[in-house]
C-alpha positions in Angstrom: -34.6 -0.5 -2.7 -34.1 -2.5 -5.9 -30.5 -2.6 -7.3 -30.1 -0.3 -10.3 -30.9 -1.8 -13.5 -27.5 -1.6 -14.8 -26.3 -3.8 -12.0 -28.7 -6.7 -12.2 -27.4 -10.1 -12.2 -28.7 -13.7 -11.4 -26.9 -16.3 -9.3 -27.6 -19.8 -9.5 -25.7 -21.8 -6.8 -25.9 -25.4 -8.2 -25.8 -25.6 -12.1 -26.2 -29.2 -12.5 -27.0 -29.8 -16.1 -28.4 -26.2 -16.7 -32.2 -27.1 -16.6 -32.8 -24.4 -13.9 -30.6 -22.0 -15.9 -32.9 -22.6 -19.0 -36.0 -22.1 -17.1 -35.1 -18.6 -15.8 -33.7 -17.4 -19.2 -36.7 -18.3 -21.1 -38.7 -16.1 -18.6 -36.3 -13.4 -18.7 -36.5 -13.6 -22.5 -40.3 -14.0 -22.5 -40.6 -10.4 -20.5 -37.8 -8.7 -22.5 -35.7 -8.3 -19.4 -32.2 -7.3 -19.8 -30.4 -8.4 -16.6 -26.4 -8.1 -17.1 -23.9 -10.9 -16.2 -25.1 -14.3 -14.9 -23.1 -16.4 -12.5 -23.4 -20.2 -12.1 -21.6 -22.1 -9.3 -21.3 -25.8 -8.9 -18.5 -28.4 -8.2 -19.5 -30.3 -11.5 -18.4 -33.1 -9.5 -21.4 -34.1 -7.7 -22.6 -33.7 -4.1 -20.1 -33.2 -1.4 -20.4 -35.2 1.8 -22.8 -34.1 4.4 -23.3 -35.0 8.0 -26.3 -37.3 8.2 -27.9 -35.6 11.0 -28.8 -32.8 8.6 -30.6 -34.9 6.1 -33.9 -36.6 6.1 -34.2 -40.3 6.0 -35.0 -40.2 2.3 -31.9 -38.3 1.5 -29.7 -40.5 3.7 -30.6 -43.4 1.5 -30.9 -41.7 -2.0 -27.7 -42.0 -3.9 -28.2 -38.9 -5.6 -27.6 -37.2 -2.3 -24.7 -39.0 -1.0 -21.1 -37.8 -1.7 -20.5 -37.9 -5.7 -24.2 -38.0 -6.5 -25.7 -36.0 -9.4 -22.5 -35.7 -10.9 -22.8 -33.3 -14.0 -19.9 -34.7 -15.7 -21.1 -38.1 -15.4 -24.7 -37.3 -16.6 -23.4 -35.4 -19.8 -20.7 -37.6 -20.3 -18.2 -34.9 -20.6 -14.9 -34.8 -18.6 -13.3 -31.5 -19.9 -14.6 -28.6 -17.9 -14.4 -26.2 -20.8 -16.4 -28.2 -23.0 -18.8 -29.2 -20.3 -19.5 -25.4 -19.7 -19.9 -24.8 -23.4 -22.2 -27.6 -23.8 -24.4 -26.4 -20.8 -24.6 -22.8 -22.0 -25.4 -24.0 -25.8 -28.3 -26.4 -24.1 -29.6 -23.3 -22.3 -29.9 -21.3 -25.6 -29.3 -18.1 -24.1 -29.9 -14.9 -26.1 -26.4 -13.5 -24.8 -24.3 -16.5 -23.8 -21.2 -14.3 -23.3 -22.7 -13.1 -20.1 -22.9 -16.5 -18.3 -19.9 -17.3 -16.2 -19.2 -20.6 -14.5 -17.2 -20.9 -11.2 -16.2 -24.4 -10.4 -15.7 -26.0 -6.9 -17.3 -27.1 -3.8 -18.6 -24.2 -2.0 -16.1 -24.6 1.0 -13.2 -23.9 -1.4 -14.8 -22.0 -4.4 -16.8 -19.2 -2.2 -14.1 -19.1 0.7 -12.7 -15.5 -0.2 -16.2 -14.0 0.0 -16.1 -10.3 -0.6 -12.7 -10.7 -2.2 -14.0 -13.3 -4.7 -17.0 -10.9 -5.6 -14.7 -8.0 -5.9 -12.1 -9.9 -8.1 -15.0 -10.7 -10.6 -16.6 -7.5 -10.3 -19.9 -9.1 -9.0 -22.5 -6.8 -7.9 -26.0 -6.9 -6.0 -28.2 -9.3 -7.8 -31.7 -9.1 -8.8 -32.2 -12.8 -8.1 -30.4 -15.5 -6.3 -31.5 -19.1 -7.0 -30.3 -21.5 -4.1 -30.5 -24.9 -5.5 -28.2 -26.6 -3.3 -30.1 -29.3 -1.6 -28.0 -29.8 1.5 -27.8 -28.0 4.6 -24.2 -27.3 4.6 -24.0 -26.4 1.0 -27.0 -23.9 1.5 -25.3 -22.4 4.5 -22.1 -21.7 2.7 -23.9 -20.4 -0.5 -26.4 -18.0 1.5 -23.5 -16.7 3.8 -21.4 -16.0 0.7 -24.1 -13.9 -1.1 -24.7 -12.1 2.2 -21.3 -11.4 3.1 -20.0 -10.3 -0.6 -22.9 -7.9 -0.8 -24.5 -9.8 -3.5 -28.1 -10.5 -1.7 -29.1 -7.0 -0.6 -32.6 -5.4 0.1 -34.7 -5.9 -2.8 -33.0 -9.1 -4.0 -35.3 -12.1 -4.9 -34.1 -15.5 -3.4 -35.6 -18.5 -5.0 -35.4 -21.6 -2.5 -35.5 -24.6 -5.0 -35.2 -27.4 -2.4 -38.0 -26.3 0.1 -41.1 -27.8 -1.1 -44.4 -26.2 -0.3 -45.3 -29.2 2.2 -42.1 -29.0 4.0 -42.3 -25.0 4.2 -45.7 -25.2 5.7 -44.9 -28.3 8.2 -44.2 -26.6 11.6 -44.3 -30.0 13.4 -41.0 -31.4 12.5 -37.6 -30.0 13.1 -36.2 -28.1 10.0 -33.4 -30.0 8.1 -31.5 -29.4 4.9 -32.3 -26.1 3.1 -35.2 -25.1 5.3 -32.8 -25.4 8.6 -29.9 -23.1 6.7 -32.5 -20.6 5.6 -34.0 -20.3 9.1 -30.5 -20.1 10.7 -29.0 -17.5 8.6 -32.2 -15.4 8.6 -31.7 -15.3 12.4 -27.9 -14.9 12.3 -28.2 -11.9 10.0 -31.6 -10.4 11.3 -33.2 -10.6 7.9 -36.6 -10.0 7.1 -38.6 -11.3 4.1 -41.6 -10.8 1.9 -43.3 -13.7 0.2 -44.0 -13.3 -3.3 -46.4 -16.0 -4.8 -45.5 -17.5 -8.0 -47.1 -19.7 -10.5 -44.9 -22.6 -10.0 -45.7 -26.2 -9.8 -43.1 -26.9 -6.7 -41.8 -24.0 -4.9 -44.8 -21.7 -4.4 -42.9 -18.6 -3.1 -39.8 -16.5 -3.8 -38.6 -14.5 -1.0 -37.5 -10.8 -1.3 
């Protein structure tokens, strides 16, 4: 069953500079979709440290995926958090910017309260959860949060930004990073998914 229209939210886990947010909201506006509050979660300080066992060899060498990599404040040259948020929201050019809420911090801290955090901020079941967390540990923490807090429910769409089509189809190699997190949480929570084809250049499917 889909969440009621009045409760539809959008969750983006890993905001960075807001490019993904702009992509989604342009799509929402194009079909004149009213979705309610929107939530973005990010450290805004770059990547956390990650055990190399969960990373591909390429990511083990890529500075962007090492601790502190892809630092939003450095990329945008803005150190004040409030100014950073206003700039990102302005760049997104949302029709209703007041509906966008940014939560700051690494997920092991910012999402630690789980259901209590969702209750405090009046978060409700989401229409769409965009998991753009890159790393295995971050993806586990983000996915566990939306499941335990009742945000990811039957009917919610999940967009897996960091599982490329060729990685998704490859069954010859052990799963790593976000694919490993997705598989483990699917088994742990007994989830069942339905793939929804998208007209996308990178990630070919969203899961519902």
